[in-house]
N, C-alpha and C positions, 0 to 999 in steps of 0.2 A: 156450575160449569155448563157451557153450551153443549147440547147433544149433537155429536158429529156422527154421520152415517157413511160408511164406506161399503159400496156394493161390489161384489165379485160375481163371477159366473155361477158359483155354487152356493153362495150364501151372502149374509149381511153381517158386518161387524160394526157395533156402535161404540163410540167413545163416550161413556157415561155410566151411571150407576144402575144396578139391577132394578131398583125400585121404579125408575123412570122407563127403562127399556121394556119391562114386562107389560106396561100399559099400552105398548104399541103393537103387541102381538095378538092375533085373533084367538079367542078361546077354542080349545079342541083341535089344535093344528100341529102340536108338537108330539112326536112319537117317543122321544127319549130326552130326558134332561141328564146330562153327564157333566158333572162340574166338580171343581176343586177349590172351594172357597178358602180364605185365610183360616187357619186352625185356631188362632188366638190361644195357643197352648204354651208358647215359650215364656220362660221367666216364672220364678216362684214368688216374687214380690211385686207390688204395684210398680215400683221403679223399674224393675227388670222387664216387666211386661210392656212398658212404654218405650223400650229400646227398639232400634231399627231391626227389621227381620234378619238382616245379614249378621248381626251380632248374636241373635238368638238361635239361628238355624244353620249357620255355616261353621265348619271347623276352623277356618281361617277368619278369626273374629275381625269384624269391620271391613271385610273384603269389599272392594268396589268393582268386582268382576261383573256383577249383575245389578240392574236397577232395583231400587227398593220397591216392594209392593205395598199397597195400602190396606188398611182395615184390620190390622192384626193386634190391636191393643185392648180388645174387650175383655172384661172378666167373664166368668162362666155364665152367670145369670144374664148378662148383657148379650153374650154370644147366643144363648138359647132364644132369647126374645127376638134378636135380629134374624137368626136363621128361620124361626117360625114365621116371621112376617114375609120374607121373600119366598120361602117355600110355599106358603099359602097362595101368594100371587102367581107363582109358577105352576102350581098344581092345576089351577083352572085352565091353563093353556094346554095341558096334556090331553091327548085322545083318551077315550075309555080304554083302560088296560095299559096305558103308556107307563113307562118306567122312569123312576128317578134314582140316579146313582150319585152318591156324594162321598168324596174322600174325606178322611179324618185320620187322626192318630190315636194312640191308646189313651191319652189324657182326655180327649174330647169324645171318645167313642160313646160313653153312656149318654151324654147330653145330646149328641147328634141323633141317636135313636129316638130320644124324646122329641126333638125338633121336627123330624119328618112326620111324626104322628100328630103333633100339634098343628102342623101345616096341612093336615087333611089327607095324607097318604096312608095306605095300608102298609105297615112295616112288614117286609118279607124276609129280611135276614141281613147278614154281613158276609163279606168275604175278604181274605187277606191279599195284599200285594207283597210278596216276598222280594225284597230288594237285593237278595243274594248276600253272600258273605263279604261283599265289598262295603256293606253298611258299617257305620262306625261302631267300634267295640265299646263295652262299658266294663271297666276293670272292677272285678268283684261281683259282677252280675252278668246279665244276658245282653247280647248284642241287640242294638236297636235296629232290627232287621226287617220289620214289617210295618206297613201302614194298612189301613182298612178302608173298605167302602161299605157304606150303609145303603141298602136299596129298598125301595118300596114301589107300589103301583097305585094308579088311580083306579080303584075298583078291582075287578077280577083280572087275573093274568090273561095274556093272549097266547094260547097254546101254539099258534102258528109261528111264534118266534123260535120254538124248539127249546132244547135243553142246553144251557150254557155251562161252562166250567165253573167250579166253586172256589178256585184259588188260582193265582197267577204269579209266575216267577220271571221277573225281568230286571236286569240291573239298570241303574241310572247310567247313562252314557255321558260322562262329564264333558268330552270334547264337543258334544252336540248341544249342551245346555246354554240357553240364553235367558233363563229365569231361575231364581233361587230354588223354587219348588217344582221345576219342570218334570213332568212325567214322561216316560219313554213312549215314543210313537207306537211301538209294538204292543204295549199294554193297551193304549187307547184304541188301537185298531181292533183288538179283540172285543173291547167293551161296546163299541158302536154296533156290533152285531146284534145288540138288544133292540135295535131299530130295523125295520124292514129296508131292503135295498130301495133307494129312492125316497126313503122317509126323512123326516126333519129332526135333527139333533140340535139341542140347545145347550150352550155353556155360558152361564151368567158370570163366570170369572175366568175369562178366556186366557189370561196370561199371555204367553208367547205364541198361542195359537195351536197347540198340539191337538186339541179335540177337533178343530176344523181340518187340520192336516189329515188326521186319521179318517174323518168322514169323507174327505175328497178322495183319498186313496181307496176307500171301500164303497164308493158309489152312493153315498148319502148326501143330502143337503144339510145345511147347518145355519145357525144364527147364534149370535152371542154378543157379549159386551166386555169391555175392559176399561177401568177407570183411570189408569195412569197413562198419560200421553206417550211417554217414551216406550212403555211396554206395548201399547196399542200399535205403534209403528213397527215394532219388532214382529208382532203378530201379522200385520198386513204384509210385510216382506215375506214371511214364511208361507203365508197363504198364497200369495202370487206365485212363489216358486213351486209350491205343491200343485197348483192348477196347471202351470206350464208343463211340469213333469207328467201330469196325468194326461193332458192333451197330446203330448209327444208320444207317450206310450200307446195311447188309443190309435193315433195315426200310423204307428209302426206295425199294427196288427195285420 
């Protein structure tokens, strides 16, 4: 795939794979990696794992409401090796003390904690994202109500960032979703606080652009990539709208 670059006032979005995009970024320039890669956790058999994400992760099986995202068919060992490679490439781009925050679910939580350490980060912990009681129930067991973020740093932590919360509770807003696994903007707006105002936030799996939107709204710069052309265009549209809203709000002060 030809690497396409779309420039915005607040950042740059690439249509391309993380392995290529990280080669374009200068080392020691990113303050925060905040990313939500494919979990590769759906399906308990090889055939089931090869199914489209909509059939694995949506209650309405086979729904065409959202574009299918790529890269969700790896087994656990493949997922570990893949994550370790792009995390290692990403880690060299972080400033000293810069943070890496990566979403995962309960199935891939153990291997994700391994991957960030293999990738050269100092593992600092995990925190939950409580999706509230709207999350799907599990008859005979516990509701699938939480996902998790594994976080680490390049070297020592930066005390200037301050103390951040250790748990977050935000529902998924279905009417606002344009991606199968889209996170709430309110959640991402909280997490970009791990970068200083004016700092650079990277998302290597940008999806529908939520990390960029949160960065724009919070006064941070951003950079990222998305590999599916249809989803890339959705992200571009959301980013343009977020920048327009931000400029309008600034001019009305």
